N, C-alpha and C positions, 0 to 999 in steps of 0.2 A: 288826391292831394294828401289826405290824412295818412295814407300808406307810405307815401314818399317821406313825409316828415318822420314817421316812425322808423323807416329804414335808415334815414340819416342819423337819427338819434342812436339807433342800435350800432351803426357803424362807428359812431363816436365812442360808444362804451366798450366795444369788443375790438381790441387792437390785434392785428395779425401777428402770428408768432415770429415772423422774420423781420419785423420792424426793429431797428436798432434802438437800444435804450441809452440814455445818457449815463455816463459813469458816475457812481455814487462816491462822493468825496468822504474820506474818513473824518469822523467827528473829532473836533479839537478837544484835547483833554481839558477837563475842568480846572479852574485855578486851584493850585495845590496838589493836583493829581500827578501820576507818573507819566513821563514823556513817552511817546511811542518808540518802539525798538525797530530800527530800519533793518532791511535784509542784510546789508553790508555788515552792520554791527553784529547781527546774529551769526553770520558766517565767520567773522573774525573771532568771536567768542568761542565758537565750536572748534576752530583750529587751535586757539590758545589752550583750552583745557586738554585737548588731545596731545599737544606738544608738551604740556606740563606732565601729563601721565607718562609719555615716552621718556622725558628727561628723568623722572623719578626712577623708572625701570632701569635706564642706562646707568644712573648713578648707583643704584643698588647692585647691579652686575659688576661694575668696576670696583665698588667697595669690597665685594666678596672676592674678586680677583686680587685686590690689593692685600687682603688678609691671607689669602692662600696663593700668593704669587709664585711660590716655588712649584706648586702643582701645575699652575697655568703655563709656566715656562717649560716645565718638563714635558707636558703634552705638546706644546708648540715645537720643541726640539724633536720629539718623537715624530710629529707630522713632517717636519723638514727632512729628517733622516729617511722617512718612508718615501717622500717625494723624490729624493735623490737616488735611493737604492732600489726603488721598485722596478725600474727597467731591467737592471742586472739580475734581480731576483726572478723576474718573470722569464728572462732568457735562460737562466739555469734551470728553472722549474720545468722547462720543456723536455729535459733529458734526465733530471734528477727528481726525487721526491721533494715536495714543497718544504718540509722542515729542514732537509739537508741544504737546499738552495738558500734558505734564509740564513742558516748558520755559516755557510761559506761566504756569503755576501758580507755579513757583519764582521766576521773574523778578518776578511781581506781589507775592509774599510778601517778597522781598528789598527791593523798592521801599517797601512798607509799613513794614518794620522800620527802614530807613534814614530814612524820612520822620518816624517817631516820634522817633528819636534826634536828628534835626536840629531838630525842634520843641522837644525838651527842652534841647538846647544853646543854641538861640536864646533860650529863656525864661530860662535861667540867666545868659546873657550880658547880657540886657536888665535883669535885676533884681539883678545882682551888686553894683553900687555902692550902691544903696539897701539891699540886704540886709546889706552890711558895716556900713553906718551903723546900721541897725536892730539888728543883733546886738551892736554895741558899746554902744548905748544900753540894750539889753535886759540885757546882762551887768552894766552899771552899776546898773540898777534891781534886779536880783536881788541884787547885793552890798549895796545899801542896805536891801533887805528882810530879808536875813539879819542885818544889823547891828541892826535894830530888834527890838522885842519881838514874839512871845514867845521867839524864838530867842536874840537878843542875842549874836551871834557877835562875837568880838574882831576889829576891823579889821586889827590887826597880823598876825593869823593868816592872813587872806586875802592880805595883802601878802607874807608869808613864803612862802605856797604859790606865788604867781606867780614870786617870785624863784627858788624851788627848781626850778620847771618850766623857766625860762630857763637856769639853771645845768645842769640835766640834759640839755637839748637841746644846749648848747654842748659838754659833755663827751663826748657820744655822737654827735657829728656824723659821724664816719667810719662808725660802725655804721649810722646812718640812710642814709648814701650807699650803702653796700653793700646795705642792704635795698631801697633804690630800684632798684639795678641788678638784684638778684634778682627784684624785682617786674616789671621789664621783660622778663626771661627768662620769667617766668611768663606774662606777657601774650602772648609769642610762642607758648608752649605752648597757651594758651587759643584763640588764633586758628587754630593748626594743628588742634586738636580740632574747632573749629567747621567748618573747611573739610572735614575728613574726614567729619564728620556730614552735611554737605550732600551730599557725594559719595555716601555710603551712601543718603541719602534719594532721590537721583535714580534709582538702580537699584531700590530698593524700590518706588517709585511706578511705574516703568516695567514691571517684570516680577517683582514680589515673589511673586505666586502661582505662577508657573512655577518660581522658585527653590525655593520650599517643596515643590512637587510633586517636583522633582528630588531634593531631600534625602530625602524620604520614600521615593522609589523605590530609594535606595541601601541602605535598611535591610532586615533580614530580613523575609520575608513574614509571619512570626508576630507582628510588632510594628508593622507599617505602619499598620494601622487605628487602634491605640491612640495612636500618635504623632500621626497626622493629627487624631484627635479632640482630643487634648490641645492641639495647636497651635491648632486652631480655637477652643477655649474660651479659651486664653491670649490670643489676638489680640482676640477679642470683648471680653474683660474689660479689656485694656489700652486698646483704643480707647474704650470707654465711660468709663473712668476719665480718660483724657486729655481727651476732649471736656468731661466734667463739670468737671474742675479748671480748664480754660481758661475755662469759663463762670463759675465761682466767682471766679477771679482778675479777669476783666474786670468783673464786677459790683461787686466790692469796689473796684477802681480807679476806676470811674465814681462810686460813692458817695463815696469819699474825696476825689476831685478836686472834685466839686461842693460838698461840705460845706466843704472848706478854702477854696475860692474865695468862698463866701458869707460866711464869718466873717472873711475878710481875712488868712489865713495866707500868707506869701510862699512861693514855690516850690511852688505847689499841683500843677502838672503833674509836676515831677520826683518829688514825694512820692507822687503817684498811680501813677507808673510803678514806684516802689519797692514800693508796695503790691501791684501786679500780680505782680511777680516773687516777693515774699515769700509770697503766697498759695499758691504751689506747695509750700510746707512746711505741711502741715495742722496746725491747732490753735495753733501757736506762731508761724508766719510773720507773720500779720496783726497780732497784738499788738505784735511787735517793730517792724514798720514804722510802726505808729501811735504807738508810744512815741517814735520818732525825730521824727515830726511834732509830738508834744506838746512835745518839747524845743525844736524850732524855734519853735513858737508861744509857749513861755515866754520865750525870748530876744528874740523880735521883737515880741510883742503883750502880754506880761504874764501873770500867773497866772490871770486870769479866762478868757481865751481858751484857755490851756493846760488849764484845768479842763473847758472845753467839748469840747476834743479828747479828753480822757480819757473823758468821757461818750460821745463818738463811738466810742471803742474798745469800750465796753460794748455799744452798740447794734449795731454792725457784727458784733461777736462773736456776739451772739444771732441775728442774721439768718443768719450763716454757719453756726453750729452747729445751728440748729433748722429752717432752710429749705433752704439751698443744699447743705450736705454730705449731708443725707439723700437729696436728688435724685441727687447723684453716686454715692453708695453703692448706690442702687437701680438705676442704670444699669450699674454694675460688679458688685461683690460687697458684700454687707452685712457690714461689719466693725464690731465693737463699738468705741465710743470709747476704751475702755481699751486694746484691742488696737492701735488707731491711735496712741495716745499712746506706748505702749511701743515700737511699731515705729519711730516717728519718733526717739525718744530713742536707741534702740539703733543706728539707722542713723547718727545724728549722732556717737555715740561711735565707731563703727567707721570711718566715712569722712568725717566732717565734714559740710559743707553738702550735698555731692553725695549722701552716704549718707542724709541726712534727706529729700532729694527723691525718691530712688530707692526707699526702703524700703517705703513704702505700696503703690505699684503692684506691686512685686515680691511682697509678701505676698499682695496681691489676686490676682495671676496664679497663684501657687502654690496658693492655696485653690481657685480656679476649676478648675485642672487636676485637683486631687484630687477635687472634686465630680463633674467630668465622667467621670473614670475609675471612680469608685465607682458612678456611675449606669450605666456600661456593663457593670460586672460583675454587676449585679442580674439575676435571671432574666427579668424582663419586658422588659429591653432587650438581652438577649444576641443576639437575632435582629433587631437594628435594621437598617434599610436602609443600604447602603454610602454612599449620597449624603449621609447625615447627617454624615459626617466629611469632607466635601469642604472643603479649606482655601480661605479667602477672604482671605488675609493674606500678607504678605511672609515 
């Protein structure tokens, strides 16, 4: 009997290790003490300070680019020229030395650009007298149309508007002259930026891959593979987007030029060239250029032809939105149209026309880099071969 009681007492004192224990509740803070920090709040705080750090870095980068925007634009133009001319240079380099292939490609491209500009100038000079006459007659027709029903605008109001415009121009003649002088200075900056972009394109075409390999070799060994992979994905995306947007712009320009020529709108070639450059701003560039064509058609050919041009805006917009742009995004990165629209508007707010042009390829490149690095971090691609990250870009 005494042994049993001792055994029972011992069993009560020594609990087996597998016995579940009751969870210990955290002690409530004393009155006036700090409240406990929940895990959700800790996670939110960690994300917040990281986002703030990233925002500071992004702001610093864009501030630096804003102060040296000519250099940034020149490098961007050099990359665009490299992406467009690289296939022709590589093709010529198979039978010619690389420097000679680069020189022939650049000289040929410059000849083509100046030839197009000369064609546009010759077209404008040839049609200028008739265009002035047609625009004068067209403005008169528009005025008479506004004076008739159903608008019934007062003729004196139009005369008063014309006199006010003349008075405003005469009063601000000095300001207009200073604006013209500043515009001449801006033209010098534009030509300098173009020359620097051409200079960058020469070296990117000649030895861009070696320059990138040298840059990667200067980095720590732990990040060389990731940087090389990110650069490869970025250049592949940028090249695909550039080729695609050039195809979209050329297609739109050809369609607009042919259509305007068929319906008899003056300055069809300059308007087609305007459409080509405007198409580099996705979603909003083409409608703006075609709106200019509609105004010219309204002044020169009347409201019926202007209505036809408006219908042309709708048709070309449908072709661009449902046929051409999906091809571009499939070559580069698939971005939702809402993302594209917000990116274009945000770029325009941040840096004007240049920002609207650069925004979409920049977001596409960043997204491609993220996808590439995320794929590299997955277990099935951790042991990927080294040659998968070999750069083929400047």
